[in-house]
N, C-alpha and C positions, 0 to 999 in steps of 0.2 A: 319694650320690657312688659308692658302692662297686656299687651295683649295674647303674651304670653302665657301670663298668671291665670288669664281671663280660659285660655285656649285648655290649661293644664287642669282645672276648677274641677275638684270630683276626681281626678284622674290620680293613681293609688301607686306609690313605688316601693318597691321591696329591695334596702339593700343591707348584703348580708356583712359581717364585722363592722356597723357603722357606729359604735361608741369612741371610736378614735381612730386617725392617721385620715387614709384615703378615703376609706368607706363612711366617715364622720363628714370630711369634705364633699364628698361627693353627696350624702344625704343632705347637709344642709345647701348647696346648689340648686338642688332638684326640689329642696322646699321653697328658695327665693324665687324660683321656676314656677309654683304655683302648685306643685305635686305635694298629695296627702302623704308623711311617710311612715313604713312602716319599718322601725328600727332593727334589728339583732343583734347580740356577740352573745360569744360562748358561756364566758362569766362576768361581764363588769353589772349587773345588774341594776344599781345605785345610779352610776352613769345614764344607763337606756332610761329609764326612771324621770330622772332630771330633763334628758334631751324630750322627751315625752311633755312635760309639764312646759316646754318652751317652745312646740310646736303645734299649731292646732288641728285635732281632730286624728295625731299619729299614735301610731302602738308600738309598742315594746314585746319583744320574746325572745326566750333567752332559749338555746339549743347547741348540744355539740355537735357540730356536724361529722363528728367522726363516726358516729351511730347513726344510721340508717332510717332507723325510726323518730330519732328525735327531728331529720332531715322532715320527714315527712309531715312530722306534726308542725315543724315550723310553718311550712307552706298552707296545711288545713287551716293552721290557729288564722296566719292572716286571712285570706278568702272568708273565714266565718266573721271576722272582725270588720273587713274592711267592704265584702261584699263582689269584689273584682281586682283585678290585678293589671296595668297596663305597662310595668317597666318592673325589669328582675335585674337587677346586679349584683354577680356573683364577685364579690370582692375578699371575702373572708378565707384566709390561705395560712399556709403552715410551711416551715420553711426547715432545711436543717446545714448545718454549716459543717461540710465535710472537704478535705484536701480531695481535687480531681483525682490526683494520684493514688490516694488512700482508698483501693477497689473493696477491700473486707471491711473497713471501716463504715460502706455504705451497706448496712446487712439487711439481707429480706425484710424485716419487720420494720424498719425505717422507708424501705420503698415503699410498702404498702399503705403504714400510716400518711405518707404524702399525698401518693395515689387517693387514699380514702376522701381525704380533703378536699385536696386541691381540683381532681379530676371527676371524680363518683358522685360527691356531693352535690354537685354545680348540675352533674347530669340528671341526678333523682328531681331536683328541684326544678328544671327546667321541665321535663316530662310529667312533675306534680302541676304545674303553672300552666302548661300548654293549652287546657280549654279555655283557662279564663283568659288568656293573653288573645287565643283567636276572638274570643268573645267581643272584649274589648274595642278589636280593632277595625280601622276604618281606613276606606284608599287615600283619604288626606294626613291619616295619623296614624300607619302601623303601629303593631306595637312593638315595643323594644326590650333587647336582652343586650349587657352589656359585662362580658368577662373580664375579668381584671387578671390581666398575664403577667407576662416580664419580659423584657430584654433575655433576659436569659433564656427563655425559651425560642427566640430567634436567631441566638447569635451562639456559639461555644462560649460562654460566662456561665455565672451565676456562682451560691453559694455551696453547691454540692450538682454533681450528675443527678441524682436522681430528683432532687427539686427542678432541675433546669428542663428534665425529661417532664416534668408530671407539665410544667408551663405550654412545653413545644406541645402536646398530649391535647391540652385546652384550646392550644391554636388550631389546633386541625380539625376538633370537634366543632370550634366557633365555625369554619367553615364550611365544614359536612353539614351541619345544620341550619345556614343561611340559605344552602339551599333545599331542605326537607321542609323546611317552615315559612321558605317564601309564598304567597306573597304576605300572607297575614303578618309574620312576625320577622325581624329585621334582626340579626345577630352579628354585634361586631365585640372585636377587644381591643384594648388600650395594654400595652409593654412598655409598664413604665422602667426606667431604669432607677438611678438612685434618687429618691425621694426623702425630701426632710422630715421624716416623725421619730417619735420617740425609740420604735424598734431600731432605726438606724442611728440614733445619735452616736453610739460608739463604735461605728464602724468605721475609723481612722482612716484606714488605706484606700477605702470606697470614695471620702471625702475628699481625700490626696488627689486621686483617680480623677475625678469630676474637676474637681480646680484646675488642676494642673494640664487634661489634656481633652476635655470636650469643650466644642465651640460657644457655649454657653457661658463657661468657669463656672459651674453648680448645678447640686440638686435641685432637684424638681421642687416647688413647694405643692402639699397635697391639692388645694386650693388650684393649680395651674393643670393636674390631672382632671380636678373636676370638671373643671370648664371643658375639658375633652367630654367626659360625658355627658355633659349637657347639649353640648355642640350635636354628639352623635344621638341621643333622643329626640330632640328636633329636626334633626335631617326625620324625609319621609322616603330615603332613598340610596344613602350608603347599608351597604350588606354585606358581610363576608371579610372586611375589611381590618387588618390588624395594624392597630396605630402606634407605632413606635414611638416612647418618647423619652429618649434619653439625653435631650441636650444637644443631639449633634454627636455623642460618643463614637458612634457606629461611622463615624466616617473618618477618621482617624485609623 
């Protein structure tokens, strides 16, 4: 553990949507791994500033990822404050709950909003970060991008078809970028199923499904997703992988 902290000393990780849930768990795990953290959220500024007070040399930037100018500002702010970037975790995303057979309910506006935050924002962040990630990359320790996807992007499931389609797009972008950014930058995705976060507390059906059907008999804890992120960051070889983390539900 100690050698990991030494190795990552002065290395910087930006995690979008990192004031709660999966993003926060990943930020705290990478901080434990020795990284300096750049926190981000859309609105929870007070929590962002509280987290900065708890993590040495960390920063917080507020940005609404549905606005391309704010997306670009987020990256320029992080680079100007830290002077480098080693890891980018595209965790922030939005969802829309629409029955799959209610086609007209899935309006053009919903499609565009979901694509803007779930696909286009990560794309802009990656393109803005590319030079910095290449500069900090070494053969022993290539830079790393992790996209937080969903099991809905791998299997015909999910809260809505537009949501599932954006996650499927993000998965394919992950593979394409793994090819085009190699060997300097590794690009992987994690596709969680149900994760116990404030957002999913009220999802009674999902909790029932995972309890009854998944081999592990429950949803994931945010820390269990963060553990995979830590593994992906510490690997110097894995790239282009979409790691499905659904407690084996896909086997049933």
